[in-house]
N, C-alpha and C positions, 0 to 999 in steps of 0.2 A: 236579725242578730248575727254578729260576726262570728266566724269560726274561731275557736280558742287558739291562741298562738299566732293568729294572723294580725297583720298591721293595716287592715283595710286597703288591700290592693298593693301593699308593699311586701317586703321580704318576710318569709316565714321566720318566726322567732324560734330559735333552737338552743340558745345558750342560757344556762341557768346561772344566776348570781345569788349567792346566799348572803343574807343580811342578818346580823345578830343585833337584836334589840331587846329591851326589857319589856315587861308586860304593859306598862303605861304607854310606851312608844308604839308597841304593836296595836294597842287599842286606838291610839290616835290615827295610825295609818289606816286601819280597818274602817274607822268612822269616816275619815276623809273619802275613802273609796266608796263607801255606802252613800254618802251625800251626793257624790257625783255619778252614782249608778255605774261604777267602773270596777274592774278587778283591782286588787292591790297592786299588781305588777304595772298596769297601765297608769294608775295614780302616781306611783313612784317615778315612772318614766316621764310623765308630764311634768311632775315637780322638778325633776332634774333639767328638763328642757326649758322650763320657765326660769329656773335659776341661771342657766347658761345664757339665755336670752337677756335676762336682766343685767348680768354682768357685762355683756357686750354693749347694751344700751348705755350703761353707766360710763364705760370707757369712751364710747362714741360721743356722749353728750358732755363729757368733762370740759371740753373747750368750746362748746356751742355758744352762739351769740347770747342766748338766754342766760346761760350760766355766767358768762362774762359780765352781762348787765347786772345780774344779781350780786356778783362779787363787788362790782363798783358801787352799788347801792349800799351794800354792807360796809364797805370802807368809808363811805361818806357819812353814814349814820354813826359809826364809831367815832369819827372825827368830831362830829357835832356833839356827840355825848361827852367827849373829853372837854370841849369848850363849855358846855353847860355845867359840868362838874367843877370846872375852874371858877365859873361865875358863882355857883352856889358856895364854894369854899370861901371865896372873897366876901360874899355877902354874910356868911355865918361868922367869919373872923371879925369883920368890922361891924356887924349887925346893922349895916345900912348899905343898900345898893346905890350905886351912882346912876346917873342918867345913861352913861355909857354901858354899864352892866345891864340895865333894863333893855336898851336898844339891842345889845348883843344877844340877849336871851330871846327877844322877840324875833330877831333875824334867824336864830337857830331853830326856833319853832316853825317859821315859814319854810326854811330849808327842809326840815323834817316832813312837812306837809307835801312839798314838791317831790321829795324822794318817795314818799308813800304813794303819791299819784303815779309816779313813774313805775314803781313796783307793781301797782295794780295793772298798768298797761302791759308790762312784761309778762305777768302771770296770765292775763287774758290772751295775749298773743301766743304764748306757749301752749295754752289749752286748745287753740284752734289749729295747731300744727299736726 
């Protein structure tokens, strides 16, 4: 068991920070510390470190190739969605779809399938990074 106030080989903790919370928040913090078998202080410190790390990762990954690929897929799906809406509007207005409308809808569905396959590939690749 580590000595209280020690950081496991790091600098001795000597600064106190006072945090004002309500009873519900205090119980949430105590419960989180108990689940992790940690002190309240260590739990809060690790939560802040996690938050800081997450914010750094979000900024770093904002322009990653994976994010860019997902943005392109989103754009393409929205474009296809607009085309399908136009086809549906025309079909409902005239109550009969033309051969061109059916071919266009079929093409849009194929495009969606291709984009979904591409999305699966991007997600699988990002999971292996």
